[in-house]
mmCIF file of the N, C-alpha and C atoms, coordinates in Angstrom:
data_MODEL
# 
_entry.id   MODEL 
# 
loop_
_atom_site.group_PDB 
_atom_site.id 
_atom_site.type_symbol 
_atom_site.label_atom_id 
_atom_site.label_alt_id 
_atom_site.label_comp_id 
_atom_site.label_asym_id 
_atom_site.label_entity_id 
_atom_site.label_seq_id 
_atom_site.pdbx_PDB_ins_code 
_atom_site.Cartn_x 
_atom_site.Cartn_y 
_atom_site.Cartn_z 
_atom_site.occupancy 
_atom_site.B_iso_or_equiv 
_atom_site.pdbx_formal_charge 
_atom_site.auth_seq_id 
_atom_site.auth_comp_id 
_atom_site.auth_asym_id 
_atom_site.auth_atom_id 
_atom_site.pdbx_PDB_model_num 
ATOM 1   N N  . MET A 1 1  ? 0.843   -1.182 -0.004  1.00 0.00 ? 1  MET A N  1 
ATOM 2   C CA . MET A 1 1  ? 0.002   0.002  0.004   1.00 0.00 ? 1  MET A CA 1 
ATOM 3   C C  . MET A 1 1  ? 0.886   1.246  -0.002  1.00 0.00 ? 1  MET A C  1 
ATOM 4   N N  . ARG A 1 2  ? 0.541   2.186  -0.855  1.00 0.00 ? 2  ARG A N  1 
ATOM 5   C CA . ARG A 1 2  ? 1.319   3.427  -0.924  1.00 0.00 ? 2  ARG A CA 1 
ATOM 6   C C  . ARG A 1 2  ? 0.430   4.588  -0.530  1.00 0.00 ? 2  ARG A C  1 
ATOM 7   N N  . ARG A 1 3  ? 0.990   5.463  0.257   1.00 0.00 ? 3  ARG A N  1 
ATOM 8   C CA . ARG A 1 3  ? 0.274   6.669  0.636   1.00 0.00 ? 3  ARG A CA 1 
ATOM 9   C C  . ARG A 1 3  ? 1.162   7.865  0.374   1.00 0.00 ? 3  ARG A C  1 
ATOM 10  N N  . LEU A 1 4  ? 0.561   8.947  -0.010  1.00 0.00 ? 4  LEU A N  1 
ATOM 11  C CA . LEU A 1 4  ? 1.311   10.166 -0.288  1.00 0.00 ? 4  LEU A CA 1 
ATOM 12  C C  . LEU A 1 4  ? 0.842   11.236 0.690   1.00 0.00 ? 4  LEU A C  1 
ATOM 13  N N  . CYS A 1 5  ? 1.760   11.823 1.442   1.00 0.00 ? 5  CYS A N  1 
ATOM 14  C CA . CYS A 1 5  ? 1.411   12.860 2.405   1.00 0.00 ? 5  CYS A CA 1 
ATOM 15  C C  . CYS A 1 5  ? 1.967   14.193 1.920   1.00 0.00 ? 5  CYS A C  1 
ATOM 16  N N  . ARG A 1 6  ? 1.111   15.074 1.504   1.00 0.00 ? 6  ARG A N  1 
ATOM 17  C CA . ARG A 1 6  ? 1.537   16.387 1.040   1.00 0.00 ? 6  ARG A CA 1 
ATOM 18  C C  . ARG A 1 6  ? 1.390   17.426 2.146   1.00 0.00 ? 6  ARG A C  1 
ATOM 19  N N  . GLY A 1 7  ? 0.446   17.227 3.022   1.00 0.00 ? 7  GLY A N  1 
ATOM 20  C CA . GLY A 1 7  ? 0.248   18.197 4.068   1.00 0.00 ? 7  GLY A CA 1 
ATOM 21  C C  . GLY A 1 7  ? -1.204  18.198 4.520   1.00 0.00 ? 7  GLY A C  1 
ATOM 22  N N  . VAL A 1 8  ? -1.583  19.247 5.186   1.00 0.00 ? 8  VAL A N  1 
ATOM 23  C CA . VAL A 1 8  ? -2.927  19.392 5.713   1.00 0.00 ? 8  VAL A CA 1 
ATOM 24  C C  . VAL A 1 8  ? -3.491  20.698 5.170   1.00 0.00 ? 8  VAL A C  1 
ATOM 25  N N  . ALA A 1 9  ? -4.673  20.629 4.574   1.00 0.00 ? 9  ALA A N  1 
ATOM 26  C CA . ALA A 1 9  ? -5.290  21.810 3.990   1.00 0.00 ? 9  ALA A CA 1 
ATOM 27  C C  . ALA A 1 9  ? -6.582  22.136 4.731   1.00 0.00 ? 9  ALA A C  1 
ATOM 28  N N  . PHE A 1 10 ? -6.803  23.416 4.930   1.00 0.00 ? 10 PHE A N  1 
ATOM 29  C CA . PHE A 1 10 ? -8.040  23.896 5.532   1.00 0.00 ? 10 PHE A CA 1 
ATOM 30  C C  . PHE A 1 10 ? -8.699  24.834 4.542   1.00 0.00 ? 10 PHE A C  1 
ATOM 31  N N  . VAL A 1 11 ? -10.017 24.784 4.473   1.00 0.00 ? 11 VAL A N  1 
ATOM 32  C CA . VAL A 1 11 ? -10.759 25.715 3.621   1.00 0.00 ? 11 VAL A CA 1 
ATOM 33  C C  . VAL A 1 11 ? -11.328 26.789 4.530   1.00 0.00 ? 11 VAL A C  1 
ATOM 34  N N  . VAL A 1 12 ? -10.870 28.018 4.334   1.00 0.00 ? 12 VAL A N  1 
ATOM 35  C CA . VAL A 1 12 ? -11.310 29.165 5.128   1.00 0.00 ? 12 VAL A CA 1 
ATOM 36  C C  . VAL A 1 12 ? -11.737 30.243 4.141   1.00 0.00 ? 12 VAL A C  1 
ATOM 37  N N  . ALA A 1 13 ? -13.035 30.421 3.974   1.00 0.00 ? 13 ALA A N  1 
ATOM 38  C CA . ALA A 1 13 ? -13.542 31.325 2.940   1.00 0.00 ? 13 ALA A CA 1 
ATOM 39  C C  . ALA A 1 13 ? -13.265 32.798 3.284   1.00 0.00 ? 13 ALA A C  1 
ATOM 40  N N  . ASP A 1 14 ? -13.288 33.160 4.548   1.00 0.00 ? 14 ASP A N  1 
ATOM 41  C CA . ASP A 1 14 ? -13.098 34.558 4.944   1.00 0.00 ? 14 ASP A CA 1 
ATOM 42  C C  . ASP A 1 14 ? -11.622 34.943 4.798   1.00 0.00 ? 14 ASP A C  1 
ATOM 43  N N  . PRO A 1 15 ? -11.315 35.954 3.966   1.00 0.00 ? 15 PRO A N  1 
ATOM 44  C CA . PRO A 1 15 ? -9.907  36.341 3.741   1.00 0.00 ? 15 PRO A CA 1 
ATOM 45  C C  . PRO A 1 15 ? -9.175  36.765 5.010   1.00 0.00 ? 15 PRO A C  1 
ATOM 46  N N  . GLU A 1 16 ? -9.857  37.444 5.925   1.00 0.00 ? 16 GLU A N  1 
ATOM 47  C CA . GLU A 1 16 ? -9.201  37.892 7.157   1.00 0.00 ? 16 GLU A CA 1 
ATOM 48  C C  . GLU A 1 16 ? -8.829  36.692 8.038   1.00 0.00 ? 16 GLU A C  1 
ATOM 49  N N  . ARG A 1 17 ? -9.734  35.741 8.161   1.00 0.00 ? 17 ARG A N  1 
ATOM 50  C CA . ARG A 1 17 ? -9.426  34.541 8.967   1.00 0.00 ? 17 ARG A CA 1 
ATOM 51  C C  . ARG A 1 17 ? -8.334  33.715 8.312   1.00 0.00 ? 17 ARG A C  1 
ATOM 52  N N  . ARG A 1 18 ? -8.330  33.664 6.974   1.00 0.00 ? 18 ARG A N  1 
ATOM 53  C CA . ARG A 1 18 ? -7.296  32.911 6.262   1.00 0.00 ? 18 ARG A CA 1 
ATOM 54  C C  . ARG A 1 18 ? -5.936  33.563 6.488   1.00 0.00 ? 18 ARG A C  1 
ATOM 55  N N  . ALA A 1 19 ? -5.868  34.885 6.465   1.00 0.00 ? 19 ALA A N  1 
ATOM 56  C CA . ALA A 1 19 ? -4.614  35.595 6.710   1.00 0.00 ? 19 ALA A CA 1 
ATOM 57  C C  . ALA A 1 19 ? -4.148  35.375 8.152   1.00 0.00 ? 19 ALA A C  1 
ATOM 58  N N  . ALA A 1 20 ? -5.071  35.394 9.099   1.00 0.00 ? 20 ALA A N  1 
ATOM 59  C CA . ALA A 1 20 ? -4.707  35.149 10.502  1.00 0.00 ? 20 ALA A CA 1 
ATOM 60  C C  . ALA A 1 20 ? -4.185  33.728 10.680  1.00 0.00 ? 20 ALA A C  1 
ATOM 61  N N  . TYR A 1 21 ? -4.812  32.773 10.016  1.00 0.00 ? 21 TYR A N  1 
ATOM 62  C CA . TYR A 1 21 ? -4.352  31.384 10.075  1.00 0.00 ? 21 TYR A CA 1 
ATOM 63  C C  . TYR A 1 21 ? -2.949  31.276 9.509   1.00 0.00 ? 21 TYR A C  1 
ATOM 64  N N  . ALA A 1 22 ? -2.703  31.897 8.354   1.00 0.00 ? 22 ALA A N  1 
ATOM 65  C CA . ALA A 1 22 ? -1.381  31.834 7.718   1.00 0.00 ? 22 ALA A CA 1 
ATOM 66  C C  . ALA A 1 22 ? -0.325  32.439 8.633   1.00 0.00 ? 22 ALA A C  1 
ATOM 67  N N  . ALA A 1 23 ? -0.658  33.538 9.303   1.00 0.00 ? 23 ALA A N  1 
ATOM 68  C CA . ALA A 1 23 ? 0.300   34.177 10.221  1.00 0.00 ? 23 ALA A CA 1 
ATOM 69  C C  . ALA A 1 23 ? 0.611   33.265 11.403  1.00 0.00 ? 23 ALA A C  1 
ATOM 70  N N  . THR A 1 24 ? -0.408  32.585 11.922  1.00 0.00 ? 24 THR A N  1 
ATOM 71  C CA . THR A 1 24 ? -0.207  31.663 13.053  1.00 0.00 ? 24 THR A CA 1 
ATOM 72  C C  . THR A 1 24 ? 0.699   30.507 12.655  1.00 0.00 ? 24 THR A C  1 
ATOM 73  N N  . VAL A 1 25 ? 0.442   29.921 11.485  1.00 0.00 ? 25 VAL A N  1 
ATOM 74  C CA . VAL A 1 25 ? 1.261   28.799 11.019  1.00 0.00 ? 25 VAL A CA 1 
ATOM 75  C C  . VAL A 1 25 ? 2.693   29.264 10.769  1.00 0.00 ? 25 VAL A C  1 
ATOM 76  N N  . ALA A 1 26 ? 2.855   30.464 10.197  1.00 0.00 ? 26 ALA A N  1 
ATOM 77  C CA . ALA A 1 26 ? 4.197   30.989 9.929   1.00 0.00 ? 26 ALA A CA 1 
ATOM 78  C C  . ALA A 1 26 ? 4.970   31.189 11.236  1.00 0.00 ? 26 ALA A C  1 
ATOM 79  N N  . GLN A 1 27 ? 4.269   31.632 12.269  1.00 0.00 ? 27 GLN A N  1 
ATOM 80  C CA . GLN A 1 27 ? 4.921   31.881 13.556  1.00 0.00 ? 27 GLN A CA 1 
ATOM 81  C C  . GLN A 1 27 ? 5.229   30.587 14.306  1.00 0.00 ? 27 GLN A C  1 
ATOM 82  N N  . ASN A 1 28 ? 4.271   29.672 14.349  1.00 0.00 ? 28 ASN A N  1 
ATOM 83  C CA . ASN A 1 28 ? 4.402   28.464 15.173  1.00 0.00 ? 28 ASN A CA 1 
ATOM 84  C C  . ASN A 1 28 ? 4.907   27.247 14.421  1.00 0.00 ? 28 ASN A C  1 
ATOM 85  N N  . GLY A 1 29 ? 4.875   27.300 13.122  1.00 0.00 ? 29 GLY A N  1 
ATOM 86  C CA . GLY A 1 29 ? 5.267   26.142 12.326  1.00 0.00 ? 29 GLY A CA 1 
ATOM 87  C C  . GLY A 1 29 ? 4.149   25.124 12.258  1.00 0.00 ? 29 GLY A C  1 
ATOM 88  N N  . PRO A 1 30 ? 4.321   24.142 11.373  1.00 0.00 ? 30 PRO A N  1 
ATOM 89  C CA . PRO A 1 30 ? 3.274   23.129 11.240  1.00 0.00 ? 30 PRO A CA 1 
ATOM 90  C C  . PRO A 1 30 ? 3.168   22.270 12.495  1.00 0.00 ? 30 PRO A C  1 
ATOM 91  N N  . LYS A 1 31 ? 1.968   21.885 12.838  1.00 0.00 ? 31 LYS A N  1 
ATOM 92  C CA . LYS A 1 31 ? 1.739   21.130 14.065  1.00 0.00 ? 31 LYS A CA 1 
ATOM 93  C C  . LYS A 1 31 ? 1.294   19.690 13.818  1.00 0.00 ? 31 LYS A C  1 
ATOM 94  N N  . VAL A 1 32 ? 0.906   19.333 12.604  1.00 0.00 ? 32 VAL A N  1 
ATOM 95  C CA . VAL A 1 32 ? 0.354   18.011 12.341  1.00 0.00 ? 32 VAL A CA 1 
ATOM 96  C C  . VAL A 1 32 ? 1.423   17.133 11.708  1.00 0.00 ? 32 VAL A C  1 
ATOM 97  N N  . PHE A 1 33 ? 2.065   16.291 12.480  1.00 0.00 ? 33 PHE A N  1 
ATOM 98  C CA . PHE A 1 33 ? 3.079   15.343 12.011  1.00 0.00 ? 33 PHE A CA 1 
ATOM 99  C C  . PHE A 1 33 ? 4.199   16.027 11.241  1.00 0.00 ? 33 PHE A C  1 
ATOM 100 N N  . GLY A 1 34 ? 4.454   17.287 11.520  1.00 0.00 ? 34 GLY A N  1 
ATOM 101 C CA . GLY A 1 34 ? 5.501   18.019 10.811  1.00 0.00 ? 34 GLY A CA 1 
ATOM 102 C C  . GLY A 1 34 ? 5.157   18.327 9.366   1.00 0.00 ? 34 GLY A C  1 
ATOM 103 N N  . ALA A 1 35 ? 3.920   18.121 8.975   1.00 0.00 ? 35 ALA A N  1 
ATOM 104 C CA . ALA A 1 35 ? 3.505   18.355 7.589   1.00 0.00 ? 35 ALA A CA 1 
ATOM 105 C C  . ALA A 1 35 ? 3.158   19.823 7.364   1.00 0.00 ? 35 ALA A C  1 
ATOM 106 N N  . PRO A 1 36 ? 3.388   20.315 6.149   1.00 0.00 ? 36 PRO A N  1 
ATOM 107 C CA . PRO A 1 36 ? 2.998   21.697 5.880   1.00 0.00 ? 36 PRO A CA 1 
ATOM 108 C C  . PRO A 1 36 ? 1.486   21.853 5.961   1.00 0.00 ? 36 PRO A C  1 
ATOM 109 N N  . MET A 1 37 ? 1.047   22.991 6.465   1.00 0.00 ? 37 MET A N  1 
ATOM 110 C CA . MET A 1 37 ? -0.384  23.266 6.559   1.00 0.00 ? 37 MET A CA 1 
ATOM 111 C C  . MET A 1 37 ? -0.664  24.573 5.843   1.00 0.00 ? 37 MET A C  1 
ATOM 112 N N  . ARG A 1 38 ? -1.756  24.612 5.099   1.00 0.00 ? 38 ARG A N  1 
ATOM 113 C CA . ARG A 1 38 ? -2.146  25.826 4.405   1.00 0.00 ? 38 ARG A CA 1 
ATOM 114 C C  . ARG A 1 38 ? -3.653  25.973 4.425   1.00 0.00 ? 38 ARG A C  1 
ATOM 115 N N  . ALA A 1 39 ? -4.110  27.215 4.323   1.00 0.00 ? 39 ALA A N  1 
ATOM 116 C CA . ALA A 1 39 ? -5.549  27.498 4.234   1.00 0.00 ? 39 ALA A CA 1 
ATOM 117 C C  . ALA A 1 39 ? -5.854  28.002 2.831   1.00 0.00 ? 39 ALA A C  1 
ATOM 118 N N  . PHE A 1 40 ? -6.984  27.585 2.300   1.00 0.00 ? 40 PHE A N  1 
ATOM 119 C CA . PHE A 1 40 ? -7.385  27.955 0.954   1.00 0.00 ? 40 PHE A CA 1 
ATOM 120 C C  . PHE A 1 40 ? -8.797  28.519 0.973   1.00 0.00 ? 40 PHE A C  1 
ATOM 121 N N  . ALA A 1 41 ? -9.118  29.316 -0.052  1.00 0.00 ? 41 ALA A N  1 
ATOM 122 C CA . ALA A 1 41 ? -10.435 29.922 -0.149  1.00 0.00 ? 41 ALA A CA 1 
ATOM 123 C C  . ALA A 1 41 ? -11.495 28.930 -0.612  1.00 0.00 ? 41 ALA A C  1 
ATOM 124 N N  . THR A 1 42 ? -11.095 27.939 -1.415  1.00 0.00 ? 42 THR A N  1 
ATOM 125 C CA . THR A 1 42 ? -12.067 26.990 -1.947  1.00 0.00 ? 42 THR A CA 1 
ATOM 126 C C  . THR A 1 42 ? -11.560 25.564 -1.784  1.00 0.00 ? 42 THR A C  1 
ATOM 127 N N  . LEU A 1 43 ? -12.511 24.641 -1.790  1.00 0.00 ? 43 LEU A N  1 
ATOM 128 C CA . LEU A 1 43 ? -12.166 23.228 -1.714  1.00 0.00 ? 43 LEU A CA 1 
ATOM 129 C C  . LEU A 1 43 ? -11.368 22.801 -2.929  1.00 0.00 ? 43 LEU A C  1 
ATOM 130 N N  . ARG A 1 44 ? -11.670 23.372 -4.100  1.00 0.00 ? 44 ARG A N  1 
ATOM 131 C CA . ARG A 1 44 ? -10.944 23.033 -5.328  1.00 0.00 ? 44 ARG A CA 1 
ATOM 132 C C  . ARG A 1 44 ? -9.460  23.378 -5.200  1.00 0.00 ? 44 ARG A C  1 
ATOM 133 N N  . GLU A 1 45 ? -9.151  24.547 -4.645  1.00 0.00 ? 45 GLU A N  1 
ATOM 134 C CA . GLU A 1 45 ? -7.762  24.946 -4.461  1.00 0.00 ? 45 GLU A CA 1 
ATOM 135 C C  . GLU A 1 45 ? -7.059  24.008 -3.472  1.00 0.00 ? 45 GLU A C  1 
ATOM 136 N N  . ALA A 1 46 ? -7.734  23.664 -2.382  1.00 0.00 ? 46 ALA A N  1 
ATOM 137 C CA . ALA A 1 46 ? -7.146  22.774 -1.385  1.00 0.00 ? 46 ALA A CA 1 
ATOM 138 C C  . ALA A 1 46 ? -6.874  21.404 -1.986  1.00 0.00 ? 46 ALA A C  1 
ATOM 139 N N  . GLU A 1 47 ? -7.828  20.881 -2.741  1.00 0.00 ? 47 GLU A N  1 
ATOM 140 C CA . GLU A 1 47 ? -7.642  19.570 -3.360  1.00 0.00 ? 47 GLU A CA 1 
ATOM 141 C C  . GLU A 1 47 ? -6.485  19.574 -4.356  1.00 0.00 ? 47 GLU A C  1 
ATOM 142 N N  . ALA A 1 48 ? -6.377  20.650 -5.139  1.00 0.00 ? 48 ALA A N  1 
ATOM 143 C CA . ALA A 1 48 ? -5.284  20.757 -6.109  1.00 0.00 ? 48 ALA A CA 1 
ATOM 144 C C  . ALA A 1 48 ? -3.937  20.773 -5.394  1.00 0.00 ? 48 ALA A C  1 
ATOM 145 N N  . TRP A 1 49 ? -3.830  21.482 -4.285  1.00 0.00 ? 49 TRP A N  1 
ATOM 146 C CA . TRP A 1 49 ? -2.569  21.550 -3.539  1.00 0.00 ? 49 TRP A CA 1 
ATOM 147 C C  . TRP A 1 49 ? -2.228  20.187 -2.951  1.00 0.00 ? 49 TRP A C  1 
ATOM 148 N N  . LEU A 1 50 ? -3.214  19.513 -2.376  1.00 0.00 ? 50 LEU A N  1 
ATOM 149 C CA . LEU A 1 50 ? -2.969  18.216 -1.738  1.00 0.00 ? 50 LEU A CA 1 
ATOM 150 C C  . LEU A 1 50 ? -2.588  17.141 -2.748  1.00 0.00 ? 50 LEU A C  1 
ATOM 151 N N  . THR A 1 51 ? -3.164  17.192 -3.942  1.00 0.00 ? 51 THR A N  1 
ATOM 152 C CA . THR A 1 51 ? -2.907  16.153 -4.940  1.00 0.00 ? 51 THR A CA 1 
ATOM 153 C C  . THR A 1 51 ? -1.800  16.527 -5.905  1.00 0.00 ? 51 THR A C  1 
ATOM 154 N N  . GLY A 1 52 ? -1.360  17.782 -5.870  1.00 0.00 ? 52 GLY A N  1 
ATOM 155 C CA . GLY A 1 52 ? -0.301  18.220 -6.777  1.00 0.00 ? 52 GLY A CA 1 
ATOM 156 C C  . GLY A 1 52 ? -0.808  18.560 -8.169  1.00 0.00 ? 52 GLY A C  1 
ATOM 157 N N  . ARG A 1 53 ? -2.135  18.589 -8.346  1.00 0.00 ? 53 ARG A N  1 
ATOM 158 C CA . ARG A 1 53 ? -2.690  18.946 -9.653  1.00 0.00 ? 53 ARG A CA 1 
ATOM 159 C C  . ARG A 1 53 ? -2.624  20.450 -9.848  1.00 0.00 ? 53 ARG A C  1 
ATOM 160 N N  . LEU A 1 54 ? -2.605  20.855 -11.092 1.00 0.00 ? 54 LEU A N  1 
ATOM 161 C CA . LEU A 1 54 ? -2.545  22.275 -11.418 1.00 0.00 ? 54 LEU A CA 1 
ATOM 162 C C  . LEU A 1 54 ? -3.949  22.807 -11.656 1.00 0.00 ? 54 LEU A C  1 
ATOM 163 N N  . LEU A 1 55 ? -4.193  24.026 -11.237 1.00 0.00 ? 55 LEU A N  1 
ATOM 164 C CA . LEU A 1 55 ? -5.418  24.717 -11.591 1.00 0.00 ? 55 LEU A CA 1 
ATOM 165 C C  . LEU A 1 55 ? -5.155  25.510 -12.862 1.00 0.00 ? 55 LEU A C  1 
ATOM 166 N N  . ASP A 1 56 ? -6.194  25.942 -13.529 1.00 0.00 ? 56 ASP A N  1 
ATOM 167 C CA . ASP A 1 56 ? -6.034  26.726 -14.753 1.00 0.00 ? 56 ASP A CA 1 
ATOM 168 C C  . ASP A 1 56 ? -5.127  27.923 -14.500 1.00 0.00 ? 56 ASP A C  1 
ATOM 169 N N  . GLY A 1 57 ? -4.103  28.068 -15.309 1.00 0.00 ? 57 GLY A N  1 
ATOM 170 C CA . GLY A 1 57 ? -3.209  29.211 -15.210 1.00 0.00 ? 57 GLY A CA 1 
ATOM 171 C C  . GLY A 1 57 ? -2.062  29.024 -14.223 1.00 0.00 ? 57 GLY A C  1 
ATOM 172 N N  . ASP A 1 58 ? -2.018  27.926 -13.506 1.00 0.00 ? 58 ASP A N  1 
ATOM 173 C CA . ASP A 1 58 ? -0.918  27.693 -12.551 1.00 0.00 ? 58 ASP A CA 1 
ATOM 174 C C  . ASP A 1 58 ? 0.332   27.251 -13.287 1.00 0.00 ? 58 ASP A C  1 
ATOM 175 N N  . ALA A 1 59 ? 1.449   27.641 -12.767 1.00 0.00 ? 59 ALA A N  1 
ATOM 176 C CA . ALA A 1 59 ? 2.741   27.151 -13.284 1.00 0.00 ? 59 ALA A CA 1 
ATOM 177 C C  . ALA A 1 59 ? 3.031   25.809 -12.628 1.00 0.00 ? 59 ALA A C  1 
ATOM 178 N N  . PRO A 1 60 ? 3.716   24.907 -13.330 1.00 0.00 ? 60 PRO A N  1 
ATOM 179 C CA . PRO A 1 60 ? 4.071   23.620 -12.718 1.00 0.00 ? 60 PRO A CA 1 
ATOM 180 C C  . PRO A 1 60 ? 4.902   23.841 -11.455 1.00 0.00 ? 60 PRO A C  1 
ATOM 181 N N  . ARG A 1 61 ? 4.707   22.990 -10.469 1.00 0.00 ? 61 ARG A N  1 
ATOM 182 C CA . ARG A 1 61 ? 5.469   23.118 -9.219  1.00 0.00 ? 61 ARG A CA 1 
ATOM 183 C C  . ARG A 1 61 ? 5.930   21.753 -8.774  1.00 0.00 ? 61 ARG A C  1 
ATOM 184 N N  . ARG A 1 62 ? 6.914   21.758 -7.922  1.00 0.00 ? 62 ARG A N  1 
ATOM 185 C CA . ARG A 1 62 ? 7.460   20.520 -7.395  1.00 0.00 ? 62 ARG A CA 1 
ATOM 186 C C  . ARG A 1 62 ? 6.622   20.061 -6.210  1.00 0.00 ? 62 ARG A C  1 
ATOM 187 N N  . PRO A 1 63 ? 6.657   18.772 -5.904  1.00 0.00 ? 63 PRO A N  1 
ATOM 188 C CA . PRO A 1 63 ? 5.944   18.281 -4.711  1.00 0.00 ? 63 PRO A CA 1 
ATOM 189 C C  . PRO A 1 63 ? 6.529   18.910 -3.439  1.00 0.00 ? 63 PRO A C  1 
ATOM 190 N N  . ALA A 1 64 ? 5.758   18.898 -2.389  1.00 0.00 ? 64 ALA A N  1 
ATOM 191 C CA . ALA A 1 64 ? 6.236   19.396 -1.112  1.00 0.00 ? 64 ALA A CA 1 
ATOM 192 C C  . ALA A 1 64 ? 7.509   18.647 -0.716  1.00 0.00 ? 64 ALA A C  1 
ATOM 193 N N  . PRO A 1 65 ? 8.462   19.336 -0.064  1.00 0.00 ? 65 PRO A N  1 
ATOM 194 C CA . PRO A 1 65 ? 9.749   18.706 0.243   1.00 0.00 ? 65 PRO A CA 1 
ATOM 195 C C  . PRO A 1 65 ? 9.640   17.508 1.175   1.00 0.00 ? 65 PRO A C  1 
ATOM 196 N N  . ASN A 1 66 ? 8.590   17.410 1.971   1.00 0.00 ? 66 ASN A N  1 
ATOM 197 C CA . ASN A 1 66 ? 8.497   16.287 2.903   1.00 0.00 ? 66 ASN A CA 1 
ATOM 198 C C  . ASN A 1 66 ? 7.534   15.210 2.394   1.00 0.00 ? 66 ASN A C  1 
ATOM 199 N N  . THR A 1 67 ? 7.257   15.209 1.095   1.00 0.00 ? 67 THR A N  1 
ATOM 200 C CA . THR A 1 67 ? 6.394   14.166 0.534   1.00 0.00 ? 67 THR A CA 1 
ATOM 201 C C  . THR A 1 67 ? 7.053   12.816 0.750   1.00 0.00 ? 67 THR A C  1 
ATOM 202 N N  . GLN A 1 68 ? 6.290   11.868 1.261   1.00 0.00 ? 68 GLN A N  1 
ATOM 203 C CA . GLN A 1 68 ? 6.852   10.561 1.589   1.00 0.00 ? 68 GLN A CA 1 
ATOM 204 C C  . GLN A 1 68 ? 5.981   9.457  1.013   1.00 0.00 ? 68 GLN A C  1 
ATOM 205 N N  . GLU A 1 69 ? 6.588   8.364  0.652   1.00 0.00 ? 69 GLU A N  1 
ATOM 206 C CA . GLU A 1 69 ? 5.862   7.160  0.291   1.00 0.00 ? 69 GLU A CA 1 
ATOM 207 C C  . GLU A 1 69 ? 6.008   6.175  1.419   1.00 0.00 ? 69 GLU A C  1 
ATOM 208 N N  . VAL A 1 70 ? 4.915   5.593  1.844   1.00 0.00 ? 70 VAL A N  1 
ATOM 209 C CA . VAL A 1 70 ? 4.929   4.603  2.907   1.00 0.00 ? 70 VAL A CA 1 
ATOM 210 C C  . VAL A 1 70 ? 4.506   3.277  2.297   1.00 0.00 ? 70 VAL A C  1 
ATOM 211 N N  . LEU A 1 71 ? 5.363   2.275  2.400   1.00 0.00 ? 71 LEU A N  1 
ATOM 212 C CA . LEU A 1 71 ? 5.034   0.956  1.829   1.00 0.00 ? 71 LEU A CA 1 
ATOM 213 C C  . LEU A 1 71 ? 4.429   0.067  2.883   1.00 0.00 ? 71 LEU A C  1 
# 
């Protein structure tokens, strides 16, 4: 069995709450198994980040540095 861990995504529609969340994570670092955590405005954006898929107009990006395969 293979699992891919990219991180933890939260959907926070309110821009002010999303900015406050980002500031907290930047200050305290990720708290969930050392995985990167990010907040997104939509579920589609969060899913794209977690799966590594591109949204329309996105530039290709590399997987998160702590991406791991567990056998």
